[in-house]
C-alpha positions in Angstrom: -0.2 -0.2 0.2 1.3 3.2 -0.8 1.4 6.4 0.1 2.8 9.6 1.3 6.7 8.6 1.6 6.2 5.6 2.3 5.3 2.3 1.5 3.9 -0.6 3.2 3.8 -4.3 2.7 0.2 -5.9 4.8 -0.5 -9.5 5.3 -2.4 -11.5 7.3 -1.6 -12.7 11.3 -4.1 -14.4 13.3 -7.2 -13.2 11.7 -6.1 -9.6 11.6 -4.4 -7.8 8.7 -0.9 -6.7 10.1 1.8 -4.5 9.0 4.3 -7.1 7.9 7.6 -4.1 6.4 7.1 -0.3 6.1 9.6 1.8 2.9 10.6 5.0 3.6 11.3 7.3 0.9 14.3 9.0 1.3 12.2 12.3 0.0 9.3 11.9 2.4 7.6 14.8 0.9 6.2 13.4 -2.3 3.6 10.5 -3.3 5.0 6.8 -4.1 3.2 4.9 -6.6 4.0 1.3 -8.3 5.8 -0.4 -5.9 7.5 -3.5 -6.6 9.9 -6.4 -5.7 12.1 -7.3 -8.7 16.3 -7.8 -9.3 16.2 -4.8 -12.0 19.5 -4.0 -11.7 20.8 -7.8 -12.2 23.0 -8.4 -9.1 21.2 -11.2 -7.7 19.7 -9.5 -4.9 15.6 -8.4 -5.2 15.3 -4.5 -4.3 12.2 -2.6 -3.8 11.4 -0.2 -6.1 9.1 2.6 -6.4 7.9 5.7 -8.3 8.3 9.2 -6.9 6.2 11.9 -7.8 8.8 14.2 -8.2 9.6 12.2 -11.6 11.7 9.4 -11.0 12.7 5.8 -9.7 14.3 4.8 -6.8 15.2 1.8 -5.8 16.0 0.7 -2.2 18.1 -2.4 -0.5 18.4 -3.7 2.5 21.8 -3.2 4.2 23.0 -4.9 7.4 20.7 -4.4 10.4 17.4 -4.6 8.2 17.8 -1.3 7.3 16.7 0.1 3.7 19.0 2.2 2.0 19.0 3.8 -1.9 20.8 1.5 -4.1 20.0 3.8 -7.7 17.8 6.3 -8.8 16.5 6.6 -12.2 15.3 10.2 -13.1 12.3 10.1 -15.6 14.1 12.0 -18.8 14.7 11.3 -22.4 18.3 8.3 -23.1 19.8 6.9 -25.3 19.0 3.1 -26.0 21.1 0.6 -24.4 21.6 -2.9 -25.0 19.4 -4.7 -22.0 22.0 -7.0 -19.7 21.7 -10.9 -20.3 19.1 -12.5 -17.8 18.3 -9.1 -16.3 14.9 -8.0 -15.5 13.0 -5.1 -17.6 10.4 -3.0 -16.1 7.7 -1.6 -18.7 6.4 2.1 -17.9 3.4 3.4 -19.0 3.4 7.5 -18.7 0.6 10.1 -19.9 0.7 9.0 -23.8 3.8 7.0 -23.6 5.6 4.1 -22.7 9.2 3.0 -21.9 11.3 -0.3 -21.1 13.8 0.2 -18.3 16.6 -2.4 -17.8 20.5 -2.4 -16.7 23.1 -1.8 -19.4 24.7 -4.6 -20.8 28.1 -2.4 -19.6 29.0 -4.5 -16.0 31.1 -1.6 -14.9 28.2 1.2 -15.0 25.6 0.5 -12.2 22.9 2.8 -13.6 19.9 2.1 -15.6 19.0 3.9 -19.1 15.6 3.4 -21.3 15.8 1.0 -23.5 13.2 1.5 -25.5 10.4 3.8 -25.5 7.2 4.2 -28.0 4.3 7.3 -28.1 1.3 6.9 -29.7 0.2 9.2 -32.5 -3.4 8.5 -31.8 -5.3 11.2 -30.5 -6.4 11.5 -27.2 -5.4 8.2 -26.1 -3.8 7.7 -23.3 -2.8 4.2 -22.6 -3.7 2.4 -18.6 -3.0 -1.2 -19.3 -0.5 -3.6 -21.2 -0.5 -7.4 -21.9 1.6 -9.4 -24.0 1.6 -12.3 -26.2 2.7 -13.2 -30.0 -0.1 -11.9 -31.7 0.7 -12.9 -35.2 2.4 -16.1 -34.3 5.9 -15.5 -35.9 7.5 -16.6 -32.7 8.1 -12.4 -30.7 6.6 -11.1 -28.0 4.1 -8.0 -29.0 2.2 -5.5 -26.9 -0.9 -4.9 -26.4 -2.2 -1.4 -25.6 -5.3 -0.6 -23.8 -6.8 3.0 -22.9 -9.6 1.7 -21.2 -11.7 5.3 -21.3 -11.7 5.5 -25.1 -12.0 1.6 -25.0 -9.4 0.9 -27.7 -6.9 -1.9 -28.3 -3.1 -0.2 -29.8 -0.8 -3.4 -30.9 3.0 -2.8 -31.1 5.3 -4.6 -32.6 9.5 -4.4 -32.2 11.3 -3.5 -35.0 14.6 -5.1 -34.5 16.2 -3.5 -37.7 15.4 0.1 -36.3 15.2 -0.9 -32.5 11.9 0.5 -32.1 8.5 -0.6 -31.5 5.9 0.5 -33.9 1.7 0.2 -34.1 0.5 -2.5 -36.5 -2.9 -2.1 -35.3 -5.6 -0.2 -33.6 -9.2 -0.4 -33.1 -12.4 0.3 -31.1 -13.8 -2.6 -28.6 -17.2 -0.8 -28.6 -18.0 2.6 -29.9 -20.9 3.4 -27.4 -21.0 2.7 -23.3 -24.4 1.4 -23.9 -26.5 0.7 -20.9 -27.3 -2.9 -19.9 -29.9 -4.4 -17.1 -30.6 -1.2 -16.0 -26.9 -0.3 -15.0 -24.1 1.8 -16.6 -20.8 0.4 -17.5 -17.4 1.1 -15.8 -15.1 3.8 -16.1 -12.9 1.9 -17.9 -13.8 -0.5 -20.5 -12.7 -3.1 -21.2 -12.0 -3.7 -17.4 -10.3 -7.1 -17.6 -8.4 -9.5 -20.3 -6.8 -12.3 -20.7 -4.1 -13.9 -23.3 -5.0 -16.9 -23.3 -5.1 -19.7 -26.5 -8.5 -20.7 -26.1 -9.5 -22.9 -29.3 -6.1 -25.0 -28.7 -4.4 -24.1 -32.0 -1.4 -23.0 -30.1 -2.1 -19.1 -30.8 -2.7 -16.6 -28.6 -6.2 -15.5 -28.6 -8.0 -12.7 -26.7 -10.9 -12.5 -24.1 -12.3 -9.3 -22.7 -14.7 -8.5 -20.1 -16.9 -5.2 -21.6 -20.3 -4.5 -19.6 -21.9 -8.1 -18.8 -20.2 -9.9 -22.0 -17.2 -11.4 -22.5 -15.5 -10.8 -26.0 -13.3 -13.3 -27.8 -10.9 -12.4 -30.4 -9.6 -15.5 -32.2 -5.9 -15.5 -34.1 -6.6 -16.7 -37.6 -4.6 -19.6 -38.6 -3.3 -18.4 -42.6 -5.3 -20.9 -45.1 -3.0 -23.6 -46.4 -2.0 -23.2 -49.9 
């Protein structure tokens, strides 16, 4: 649970919800968001990562005496693309209209983290708020599915290896209107849930979305044999 200047980890104990751990930001005068635990710097130890409202990411790691100290900070600013370190974790981050992939540089001597790739949608008034991934064209490479639930739009991205950048390959609206159903209104964000899964057993990634009171299924077509 994140808030002003701190994040708390909660757990159940004897039927009560208790604070299991607390992480304090080095700058307590900001709102913290998107807390997570992962090994982003590739040193074999997981760090606690969060975004500060002042526009940067900060990672904390346990020092001696179980106290947390700053492991690294990443300023939210444009940088040159870098190659990711082998076997390292990556972080996919959404902003107001763009996404960026953050990973550790392949230069093992440098501990700073760099933005590996970015994508800024050119669709007007679109602000993606969710993302999923899958092989949507069955080429053996992972693609991204970006979702703007407020405007009910899906945008598919494919990574261009030659140009080292994401490109939009398809976008469409799930539906045109926020229809009423059974006397109720739809949620603020539709689709509000979705999964990438092989629905028909053909070993191709399909999509299923919950929209209003309906499940919408999108099957990946199998090319006709020639």
